[in-house]
N, C-alpha and C positions, 0 to 999 in steps of 0.2 A: 407415340400414340398411347393414349391412356388405356389401361386395362378395363374390361367390362366391369360394371358395378358389382356383379355377382362375385368377381374375384377380389375386388377391393374390400368388400365387406365379409369375406369368407371367415367363419369362426376360427378362433385359435385354440379354443378349449372345448371339451365335451359339453360344458355347462352352457355354452353359447349356441350349440346346435339345436335347431328347432325340430320338433317331431321325433319320431323313432324311439319313443319312450318304452316301447315293448322290448327293445334290445339294449337301449342306452340308459334307461332309468336306473335309479338306485337299486342294487341287488339283481339287476337283469344280466343276462348271460354275457353279452359283449363287453359291458362295463366291468364285470368281474374278471374277464380275461385280460383286459387292458390294465387293470389294477394289479394283477398278479405279476406283471412284468415279463411274462413269457408269451410271446406273440406267435401263434400257430399260422399255418397257411390258411387263408380264408377266401371265400367267394361271396361277394356282395351282389345280391340279386334284387332288382327293383327298377322302377321307371326312372327316367332322367330327372335331374334337378331335385333329388330328395336327400342328398348328403353323402353319397357313397365316396366321392373323391375327397370331400371335406374330412370325413372320418379317417380315411386312409392317411391324409396329410397330418392330422393330429397324432395318429399312432406313430408315424415316422418321427415326428418332432419330439414326442415324449419318450421315445426309446433311443434317441440319438443315433438312429440309423441313417444311412445314406438312402434317400428316396429317389428312385428312378421311375419316371412315368412314361409308359408306352401306350399306344393306342392300337388295338387289334386291326383297325382298318388300314394302317400305314406301316406298322412295324414289321421287320423281317427277322429271320433267324439270326442274322448278323447283329441286329440291335439287341437281341437277348444276350448273345455272347459278350457284347460290349458292356452291358449292364453287369454281367457276372464278373468281368475282368476287374471291376472296381473293388472287389473284395480284398485284393492284395495291395490296395493303396491306402494312403493316410486318410483319404476321404471316406473310405469304406471299412475302416478298421473295426468298427462296431457292428459290421454286417450291412448287407444291402437289402432294402425293402423294395421289391419290385411291384409297382402298382400298374396293372395291365387293364386298361379300360376296353370294354367291348371285346372280351375274350372270345365271344362266339364267332368272330371273324377270323380267328386263327384256324388254319386247317389242321388235320390230324398230325401231320409231320411236325409242324411248328409246336403243337401242344406236346408232342412226345419229346422234342428237344427241351422244352421248358421243364418237363417232368424229370429229366436227367439231372438238372441243376437243383430242383426241389429235393430230390431224393438224397443227394450228397451234401445237402445243407448249405450250398453256396449262397442261396438267396431265400428270403421269406417272401412268399407270394400273397398279394392281395389282388384278386381279379374281380372285375365287376362286369355285369351283363344286364341288359334290359330284357333278355329272353330267359326262358326257363332253363337253368343250368343243367338239369337232368336230361335235356334234349340236345344241348349244344356243346357241353363241356366234356372232354375226354374222361371216361369213367375212372381211369387211374389217377387223374388229378383230383377228381371229386373225392375219391376214397382217402386221399391224403389231406383233405381240406375240410374246414367247417363252413357250412353255408348259412348265411344270414340274409333274411329277406327284409329289404327296406320298402316301406309303404308310402303312398302319397301322404303328404303332410297335411294335418288337420287345419281347417280354416283359422282357428284361433291361434295356432302356432305360426302360421304364415303371416298373420297380421302383426305379430311381434317383430318378425323379420322385416316387414315392409316399413314399420315405424322406425326401426333402426336404420334402414336404408335412407329414408327421407332425412333423418337426423344427420347422417354422414354427408348426404348431398348438400344439405344446408351449410354445413361447415366448409365444404369444398367450394361452393359457389359464393360464400360470404353473404348470403341472403337468408332471410326467413322464408320458409315454405309454408304457406297457409293452405290448409286442407279443408275443403267443404265437408260437412257431415256426410258420412257414407263412403268417402273415397277409399279409406283404408279397407273397409269391409268388402267393397266391390273388387278391389285389386286382389285381395286375399282369396275371395271366392272364385274370381274369374281365372285364376292361374291353374285351377284343376289339381291342386296339391303339388305343383312344381314350383319350388322356391326360386329357381333360376328365372323362370318366366315372370314371377312376381317382381324380382329385382329389375329385370329388363323393362317391365311396364312402369315401375316407379321412376326409373331414370328417363324413360321416354316422356312421361308426364312432366317431369321437372324441366326438361329441355324444350318441350313443345307448347307449354301453357304460357299464359300472360306473364311477361317479365317486367316487373316494376323495378324501380331503382333500389328499393330496399327489401322487396319481397316477391316471391313467385306465388301466384294464386292458382290453385288447381281445383277446378269444379268437378262435381260428380259427373256432369254431362261430358266433360273432356275425358275423364277417366274411362267412362263407358265407351267413348269413341275410340280411344287409343288402345283399349284392351278387349275389343269386341270379339276377337277370335282366340284370345290367349288361353281360354279354358279347354281348348280342344287337344286332348291327349290321344293321339290316334296314329297307328302305323299299320298300313294295310298288310304288311308282311309279318307283323309281330303278334305277340300274345294278346295284346290289348284288342286287336282286331277280332280275334276269335272269341275272346271273352265277351265282347259286346254282342256279336252275332249269337252266341250261345244264350246270353241273357235275353236277347230280343225274342228268340223262338220260345224259350222256356216261359217267358212272361205271357206270350199269346197262348201257349199250351196250358198254362195255369190259369187262364181266363182272367188276367189282370190287365185291363186296357190301359190303366194309368202308367204302369211300369212299361208296357209294350210301347206306348207313345214316347216315353222318355228315351228308350233305346233307339227307337226310330229317329228321333231328333238328333241323337248323337251321331248316328250314321249319316244322316242327310246334311247336318251342319259340317261334317267332315268331307262332304262331297261324294260319299260312297253310295250312289244311287243303285248301281248294279247289285251290290251285295244285299241291300235292303229288299230289292225286288225278288231276288232269287230265294232268300230265306222266307219271305212272305208266301211265295208260291209253294215251297216245300211244306210249310206249316199248314196251309189250307188243305193240301192233299194228305199229309201224314196224320195231322192231329184233329182236324174236323172230319175229313174223310167221308165215310158212309153215313155218319150221323146227319149230314146235310150236304150231299154231293153237289147240289146246285151252286154251292159257294165257289167251286173251282173255276167255272167260267166267269163268275162275278169278279173274283180276285184277278184272274187273267186279264179281264177288261181294264181293271184299275191299274195293273202293272203296265199294260200297253199304253194307257193314257199317260202314265207317269213318264215312261221312256220317250213318248212323243213330245210332251211339253217341256221336259227337262226341269232342272232346278232353277229357281226355288219352287215353282208352281207344282212340281211333282209331289210335294208334300200334301196337296189337297186330296187327290185320289188315293194316295197311299195311307193317309190317316183314316179315311173312310174304311179302307180294306182292313187295316190293322185292328180297328175297333170291332169290325164285323167278325173277324177271325177270333178275336179275344172273347166275345160274348156268345159265339155260336156253340151249340152242343158239340161234344167231342167224342171221337171214336178212332182208335188206331187199329181196329180189327183187321182191316185189309193189309196193312203194313206188317202186322205181327204174323198174319197167315203167310205172306210172301217170305218173310225171314225163315219160317219153319220149312217152307218148300225149298228155299235156297240152301238151307243147312243140309237137307237130304241130298241135293245135287252135289254139294261140296264133299259130302261123305261117300259119294259114289253110288248112292241109292237112286237108280234110274230105271233100268230095265227096258225091254223092248216095248214099243208103242203097240197097243192092241190092234189086231188085224182089222177090226171094223173102223178104226180111225185112220188107217194108213192111206197115203195118197198114191195108191197103185191099183190096177184093175186086173191083175193076173196073179197066179200062184205057181210056184215051182213044182217040179215033178214030185218032190218029197212031201208035199202037202196032200194029205188024204182027202180032207173035206175042203174043197175049193170054194172060193167066194169071199166077198168082203163082209157081207152080213151087217152092213151099217143100216141103222134104222133112222129115218128122218123124223125128228121130233115134231115138226110142224104138221105132220100127217096124223098125229095122235091128238086125242082130246086134251085140252089145256096146254097143247104144244110141249108135252113132256112124256117120256116113256123110259123105263129102266133099261139101261145097257151099260157095259163096262167102258170107263174112260181112263182110269189110272192103269199103269202097267201092272202085270201080275205081281211083281215084286213089292208093290205098294198098295195092293188091294186093302181097302178098309182104312187107309191112312186119312186122318182128318187134319186139315190145316186151318180152315176158317171156322171161327166161332162167332156167332151173331153177337153184336154189341147190345148193350142194354138200353139203347136209345129208342125213341118212338119209331124212327124210320126203319132201322134194321129189324126191330121186333115185328113191324108190320109185314116186312118181306118174309120173316120166319113163319108167321102165322099163315101166310099165303101158301108157302111151299109145304108146310106141314100138312095142310089140308089136302093138297094135290098129291104129294108123294105117299102119304099114308092112307089115301082113299082106297 
């Protein structure tokens, strides 16, 4: 069985690697390390398909070390020990370079075993992860490693890789591959910075499009059809998921409807309707809040409609709601007030509930002045009268501050008139 195109066209030198110029360009940190000939333990952090495995292979080849590849999803402690055992063989006489993909799936015990061999110099470790290593990798390993972040590859760089892929496919097939204008740019854009996805899309186009005797014709329409979902980089349990949700809410909070719609589209195109609805409701309550409280039932209605009709039609009520939340006036005064109150509770500042608010109608023998003394506000003019509501320990404590929007300032003027009368 033929290897995937991404493996067949894998770069053999750093000059052939596309993207990652921030660490691999002339004078940049990782290139300087490789040129020095001294390879430290390293952790490569970034999304899939951006060159982590490729760079590790190039490092191993240029240092004449025995490269052992393991995957954290399937490897065991025995596999680590087997890799280490090669250090005493002819194959590993120059040392063993262990490339461990998806290290975040190693449990603490496995990572501690790995640490033992790193410390005694048996192996040089290059670990890769698609998750934030500071959350998933054992601190002792991180302290002995240099972390490099790999980023999604720029469209212009991906286009170079796609052009090279079609050239190799043409040689393998013995036919010319004729590309309609825009095919290269579309594949490079649609892959979402993932070169492996771009390679797969190029190979699929070459195999699925019109096969002439001497040429393969790939139209832009065919490329769009075959790569329609390839730009989706999304993992509901990974960093990308939370980054998109964070950007979604921050764009609505920042009153940028265009950006908010962009992130809504990324969520819905990935099929994540529940996360979009939940974050939208949170933003309506937290960020618009009392500046326009009527928005809460409006957004709730849009969310209910979206959940009822499902995708793809759910985008219609949700886009209405997202634009509305984005352009609505903003106030987080109630949320800030709650956080202040909650901070007091967490700090143990509570105290007994005032007698006039308690839900009991008798006093013990120790109480000299018996009675609840609750005053019913609706019996007073304007439905308000002064009485104690906070516990004695918190008398005078202020949590809520009126926002500077028209709605809250109107309420402030109303209560100032009544309470100060």
